[in-house]
C-alpha positions in Angstrom: -3.2 4.3 25.4 -5.6 2.8 22.9 -4.6 -0.1 20.8 -4.4 0.6 17.1 -6.1 -2.6 16.4 -9.1 -1.9 18.6 -10.8 0.8 16.5 -8.7 3.9 16.2 -8.9 6.6 13.6 -6.1 7.2 11.2 -6.0 10.6 9.5 -4.7 10.5 6.0 -3.7 13.9 4.6 -2.8 14.4 1.0 0.0 17.0 0.7 0.6 19.2 -2.3 3.2 21.5 -0.6 5.2 19.6 1.9 7.0 22.5 3.6 4.1 24.8 4.0 1.8 22.1 5.3 4.3 20.6 7.6 5.1 24.0 9.1 1.4 24.6 9.7 0.9 21.4 11.7 1.3 21.2 15.5 4.0 18.8 16.8 1.2 16.4 17.6 -1.9 16.7 15.6 -4.7 14.4 16.8 -8.5 14.5 17.1 -10.5 13.2 20.0 -13.5 11.1 19.7 -16.5 11.3 22.0 -18.1 8.0 23.0 -21.9 8.1 23.0 -23.2 5.8 25.8 -25.8 4.0 23.7 -25.2 0.4 22.9 -26.2 -1.5 19.9 -26.1 -5.2 19.0 -22.4 -6.1 18.8 -20.8 -5.8 15.4 -17.3 -6.4 14.1 -14.6 -4.2 15.5 -13.7 -1.2 13.4 -10.8 0.8 12.3 -11.0 4.4 11.0 -8.5 6.2 8.8 -8.5 9.9 8.1 -6.8 10.6 4.8 -5.6 14.2 4.3 -4.6 15.1 0.8 -2.1 17.9 0.4 0.4 17.5 -2.3 -0.8 -17.8 -11.9 -1.4 -19.4 -8.9 -4.0 -19.2 -6.1 -3.7 -18.7 -2.4 -1.3 -20.9 -0.5 -2.9 -23.9 1.0 -0.5 -26.8 1.5 2.0 -27.0 4.3 5.7 -27.5 3.9 7.3 -30.9 4.3 11.1 -30.3 4.4 13.5 -31.1 7.2 13.1 -28.8 10.1 15.9 -26.5 11.5 15.4 -25.6 15.1 15.8 -21.8 15.7 15.7 -19.8 18.9 12.8 -17.5 19.5 15.0 -14.5 18.7 16.0 -16.0 15.4 12.5 -16.7 14.4 11.3 -13.2 15.3 14.3 -11.7 13.4 13.4 -13.8 10.3 9.7 -12.8 10.4 10.4 -9.1 11.0 12.9 -8.9 8.2 10.6 -10.9 5.8 7.3 -9.1 6.5 7.7 -6.3 4.0 8.4 -8.8 1.2 5.6 -11.1 2.1 3.1 -8.3 2.3 4.0 -6.8 -1.0 4.3 -10.2 -2.7 0.7 -10.8 -1.7 -0.4 -7.4 -2.9 1.4 -7.5 -6.3 0.3 -11.1 -7.0 -3.3 -10.3 -6.1 -3.3 -7.2 -8.2 -2.1 -9.2 -11.2 -3.7 -12.6 -10.8 -6.7 -12.5 -8.4 -10.1 -11.4 -9.8 -11.3 -11.3 -6.2 -9.3 -8.1 -5.9 -12.3 -6.3 -7.2 -11.7 -2.8 -8.6 -7.9 -3.3 -8.1 -7.6 -6.4 -10.2 -5.2 -5.5 -13.0 -5.6 -8.6 -15.1 -2.1 -9.8 -15.6 1.2 -8.1 -16.4 1.9 -5.0 -18.5 -1.8 -4.5 -18.7 -3.0 -1.0 -17.7 -6.4 -0.8 -16.0 -8.2 2.2 -14.5 -11.1 2.4 -12.0 -14.1 4.3 -13.2 -15.8 4.4 -9.8 -14.5 4.8 -6.3 -13.4 1.6 -4.5 -16.0 -0.2 -2.4 -16.1 -3.2 0.0 -15.4 -5.6 -2.9 -11.7 -4.6 -2.8 -9.8 -7.4 -1.0 -6.3 -7.3 -2.4 -4.9 -4.6 -0.1 -5.6 -3.4 3.5 -7.0 0.1 4.0 -7.5 1.3 0.4 -8.8 4.8 -0.4 -12.4 5.5 -1.1 -11.7 9.1 -2.2 -9.4 8.7 -5.2 -9.6 6.9 -8.5 -7.0 4.3 -9.1 -5.1 3.3 -12.2 -2.3 0.8 -12.4 -0.3 -1.9 -14.0 2.0 -4.7 -12.7 5.1 -4.5 -14.9 7.2 -7.6 -16.0 10.6 -6.2 -16.5 12.6 -9.4 -17.0 13.0 -9.5 -20.7 12.3 -5.9 -21.9 11.9 -2.5 -20.4 8.4 -1.2 -20.2 7.2 2.2 -21.3 4.1 3.9 -19.9 2.6 7.0 -21.4 0.7 9.2 -19.0 -1.5 11.9 -20.5 -2.3 15.3 -19.0 -4.8 14.8 -16.2 -7.2 17.6 -15.1 -7.1 16.9 -11.4 -5.5 19.0 -8.6 -4.1 15.9 -7.0 -2.5 13.0 -9.0 0.4 10.8 -7.8 2.2 7.9 -9.5 4.0 5.6 -7.1 6.0 2.4 -7.7 7.1 -0.5 -5.6 8.5 -4.0 -6.1 8.4 -6.9 -3.6 10.7 -5.0 -1.2 8.0 -2.3 -0.4 10.2 0.7 -0.9 8.1 3.4 -2.6 9.2 5.7 -5.4 7.1 8.7 -6.7 8.2 9.3 -10.3 5.4 11.8 -11.1 3.1 14.0 -9.0 1.1 17.2 -9.5 3.0 18.7 -6.5 6.1 18.4 -8.7 4.4 20.1 -11.7 3.7 16.8 -13.5 0.5 15.7 -15.4 0.2 19.0 -17.3 1.3 17.3 -20.5 1.8 13.8 -21.8 4.9 12.1 -20.3 6.5 8.8 -21.3 8.4 6.9 -18.6 10.6 3.8 -19.2 11.0 1.3 -16.4 13.8 -1.2 -16.0 15.9 -3.1 -13.5 19.5 -4.3 -13.2 18.3 -7.7 -14.6 16.3 -6.4 -17.6 17.7 -8.3 -20.6 19.6 -6.2 -23.2 19.2 -2.8 -21.5 21.5 -0.8 -19.3 19.8 2.5 -19.0 20.7 4.1 -22.3 18.7 7.0 -23.7 15.7 6.0 -25.9 14.3 8.4 -28.5 10.8 9.5 -27.6 11.1 8.6 -23.9 10.9 11.5 -21.5 12.2 9.9 -18.3 14.0 6.7 -17.4 13.2 5.1 -14.1 15.3 2.3 -12.6 13.4 0.2 -10.1 14.5 -2.7 -7.8 11.8 -5.3 -8.7 11.5 -7.3 -11.9 7.8 -7.4 -11.0 6.9 -3.8 -10.1 3.5 -2.1 -9.6 3.1 1.3 -11.1 0.1 2.7 -9.2 -1.6 6.0 -9.8 -4.1 7.9 -7.6 -6.2 10.8 -8.9 -8.6 13.0 -7.0 -11.9 12.5 -8.9 -13.5 16.0 -8.3 -16.8 14.1 -7.9 -18.8 17.3 -7.3 -18.0 18.3 -10.9 -19.3 15.4 -13.1 -17.9 16.8 -16.3 -14.4 17.1 -14.8 -14.6 13.7 -13.2 -15.5 12.2 -16.6 -12.4 13.9 -18.2 -10.2 12.5 -15.5 -11.7 9.0 -16.1 -11.1 9.3 -19.8 -7.5 10.3 -19.2 -6.9 7.4 -16.9 -8.4 5.0 -19.5 -6.0 6.4 -22.2 -2.8 5.4 -20.4 -0.7 3.1 -22.6 1.8 0.4 -21.6 4.2 -1.0 -24.2 7.4 -3.0 -24.0 10.5 -1.3 -25.5 10.3 -3.6 -28.5 6.7 -2.7 -29.2 7.5 1.0 -28.6 10.2 0.8 -31.3 7.8 -0.9 -33.8 9.1 -4.4 -33.3 7.4 -7.6 -32.3 7.0 -8.1 -28.5 9.6 -10.5 -27.1 8.2 -13.9 -26.4 7.7 -14.1 -22.6 8.9 -17.1 -20.8 6.5 -18.8 -18.4 7.3 -18.0 -14.8 6.2 -20.2 -12.0 5.0 -18.0 -9.2 4.9 -19.4 -5.7 1.4 -19.4 -4.2 0.3 -16.2 -2.6 -1.7 -16.2 0.6 -5.1 -15.2 1.6 -3.3 -13.4 4.4 0.3 -12.6 5.1 0.3 -15.2 7.9 -0.7 -17.9 5.3 2.6 -17.4 3.4 4.6 -17.5 6.6 2.9 -20.8 7.5 2.8 -22.5 4.2 5.6 -21.5 1.8 7.8 -18.8 3.1 11.1 -20.3 1.8 9.8 -20.7 -1.7 8.4 -17.1 -1.7 11.6 -15.7 -0.4 13.7 -17.5 -2.9 11.5 -16.1 -5.7 11.7 -12.6 -4.2 15.5 -12.8 -3.8 15.8 -13.7 -7.5 13.7 -10.8 -8.7 14.9 -8.0 -6.3 17.9 -5.8 -6.3 19.8 -5.8 -3.0 22.2 -3.0 -2.1 25.5 -4.3 -0.8 25.8 -1.1 1.3 22.3 -1.2 2.8 22.2 -2.7 6.3 18.5 -3.9 6.0 19.2 -5.7 2.7 22.3 -7.4 4.0 20.6 -8.5 7.2 17.8 -10.1 5.3 20.2 -12.0 3.1 22.3 -13.1 6.1 19.1 -14.4 7.8 18.2 -16.7 4.9 21.7 -17.9 3.8 21.8 -20.7 6.4 18.6 -22.1 4.8 20.2 -22.2 1.3 18.1 -19.2 0.1 20.2 -16.8 -1.8 19.8 -14.6 -4.9 20.3 -16.5 -8.2 19.4 -19.9 -6.8 16.6 -22.2 -8.0 14.2 -23.3 -5.4 14.4 -27.0 -4.5 12.1 -27.9 -1.7 14.1 -31.1 -1.1 17.3 -29.2 -0.5 16.0 -26.2 1.4 15.6 -26.8 5.1 12.1 -26.3 6.4 11.0 -23.5 8.6 8.3 -24.8 10.9 5.1 -23.2 9.5 3.0 -23.2 12.6 5.6 -21.4 14.6 6.2 -18.8 11.8 2.5 -18.1 11.6 2.3 -17.6 15.4 5.2 -15.2 15.4 4.0 -13.4 12.2 0.7 -12.7 14.0 2.5 -11.4 17.0 4.7 -9.2 14.9 1.7 -7.8 13.1 -0.2 -7.1 16.3 2.9 -5.3 17.7 3.2 -3.2 14.6 -0.4 -2.1 15.0 0.3 -1.1 18.6 3.5 0.7 17.5 1.4 2.7 15.1 -0.2 4.4 18.1 3.0 4.9 20.1 4.2 8.5 20.1 7.8 7.3 20.1 7.0 5.7 16.7 4.7 8.3 15.3 7.5 10.8 15.3 8.9 8.7 12.5 5.9 9.4 10.3 8.1 11.2 7.8 9.8 7.9 7.1 6.6 6.1 6.0 6.6 4.8 2.4 10.0 6.3 1.5 12.7 4.9 -0.8 15.3 2.4 0.4 17.7 3.8 3.0 15.2 6.4 4.3 13.2 4.3 6.8 14.1 1.8 9.5 12.8 -1.7 10.1 10.2 -0.6 12.6 8.6 1.9 10.3 8.7 -0.7 7.4 6.9 -3.2 9.6 4.2 -0.6 10.6 3.5 0.4 7.0 3.6 -3.3 5.7 1.1 -4.4 8.4 -1.3 -1.4 8.5 -1.6 -0.8 4.8 1.0 -1.5 2.1 1.8 0.9 -0.7 0.8 4.1 0.9 2.2 7.5 0.0 5.2 9.2 1.5 4.8 12.1 3.9 5.4 14.8 1.3 2.4 13.5 -0.6 0.1 12.3 2.2 -0.1 12.1 6.0 -1.7 9.3 8.0 -2.8 10.6 11.3 -4.3 8.7 14.2 -7.5 10.0 15.8 -8.1 8.3 19.1 -10.9 8.3 21.7 -10.8 11.2 24.2 -11.2 8.8 27.2 -8.1 6.8 26.1 -10.1 3.6 26.0 -10.1 1.3 22.9 -12.9 1.9 20.5 -15.7 -0.6 20.7 -18.3 -1.2 17.9 -21.0 -1.6 20.5 -21.0 2.2 21.0 -21.7 5.2 18.8 -18.8 7.7 18.4 -18.7 11.3 17.3 -15.6 13.0 15.7 -15.9 16.7 16.3 -13.7 19.3 14.7 -14.3 23.1 14.8 -13.3 25.3 11.9 -9.8 25.8 13.1 -9.3 22.0 13.8 -10.0 20.8 10.3 -7.0 19.1 8.7 -4.8 21.7 6.9 -4.9 20.0 3.6 -3.9 21.8 0.4 -5.8 19.2 -1.7 -8.3 17.3 0.4 -8.8 15.2 3.5 -11.0 12.3 4.4 -12.0 10.0 7.3 -12.4 6.4 6.4 -13.9 3.4 8.3 -12.3 -0.1 8.1 -12.8 -3.4 9.9 -10.2 -4.3 12.4 -9.4 -7.9 11.2 -8.4 -7.1 7.6 -8.5 -3.3 7.1 -11.3 -3.6 4.6 -14.3 -1.3 4.0 -17.3 -2.4 6.0 -20.2 -3.5 3.7 -23.3 -1.3 3.9 -26.3 -0.6 1.6 -25.4 3.0 1.2 -21.8 2.2 0.2 -20.6 4.9 2.7 -17.1 4.2 3.7 -15.6 7.7 4.2 -16.3 11.3 4.9 -14.5 14.1 2.9 -14.6 16.3 -0.1 -14.8 13.5 -2.5 -17.0 11.1 -0.5 -19.3 13.9 0.7 -19.6 15.9 3.9 -21.5 18.9 5.3 -19.9 21.5 7.5 -22.0 23.0 10.4 -23.0 26.7 10.6 -19.7 27.5 12.4 -17.6 25.8 9.6 -16.7 22.8 11.7 -18.0 19.2 11.4 -19.4 16.4 13.4 -19.0 12.9 12.1 -21.1 10.1 13.6 -19.9 6.5 13.6 -22.7 4.1 14.4 -24.0 0.6 13.7 -27.4 2.2 12.7 -28.2 5.4 10.9 -29.1 8.1 13.4 
């Protein structure tokens, strides 16, 4: 069985009608890849994803210095596995808000809407395995002192999805074209259990109220650009640029509440950096700004794992009082857990759980949460998109020294109601591979050409053939 981290294909299918598409899929939908026996000079290992559309601090650098508690191997692994979703999304959200190196996905602070006007390229470094076939719009919301209202206009695209997530990496989909949304302007109010002075009461002029778990939540919108129709694509971009974000006070014509400074723990260049350098501080911060369900087993297991270290919701982090977790050991185990999650992504026993990916709390297990947090945070749930592995026909790991050809006849093309795409990533980080043509994917939006029989042959090569 090929290892997911050694150059597999991942098929991402955007779904507009979950029932009809799901029923049309075979139990195991996969494509085979033929290896061409022609070598080239070795290049970095690759990862390919097929996307089917149907429906203020810097990186962590300094090590910890607190007193060490000795843990068994099982305890360390449990801690890492239960922390990974929070570490991954902490890194993603902080980079979206604070790191200009995020490229097109840099949102420039909090409560600040920003839309991409071009498709993402290899400058995107804030998230693993981004899309190259949808336009992005987003905002990182600070919900501590006031609810936030976002006004979304009508958007002339056949595929638009708004998703939300806090540091806990449970995904909500408040709006989607598959639900009949984006036909008219809609105002959404977002708040948490901790938002000051608001408990969910109705507000005049607000269409929907959305309660989320994270005081710092990303509201992230994807829109099919219809790139083959420039006038339509321009209308879509204008609509994305018109999205407005206001606090409730501003919405009601009052002055915005004075925001208190918040000291964010350092995020990491990678998830392993946080595990090595400042995991206790990050997890104390996350605990203070996340809602935990007393009846949710995964929530309670996380809290139980950290309680012996003095890390509990509502506490102030004090490095001199919190026992140290040995960073080098945590980094090693985090890397092992991540590698296992990549392998699990290719395991048929795990792939049958694909319907759990990127679902709300209580609808996915820890193994699925690990897979999605490692392979590509903040993806879409199965009723909006499918991520399907495409592996080599010979069962061997893909190797960048060879050319590969993905062949699909007319009947084998992904049964997408909106669109599908095949995307190439590097293995180490899940980033687009830089190239002069800025060609990262094949699909309706990125461009493709069917053969005379209505099928397609996609060549993956170090050199243009």
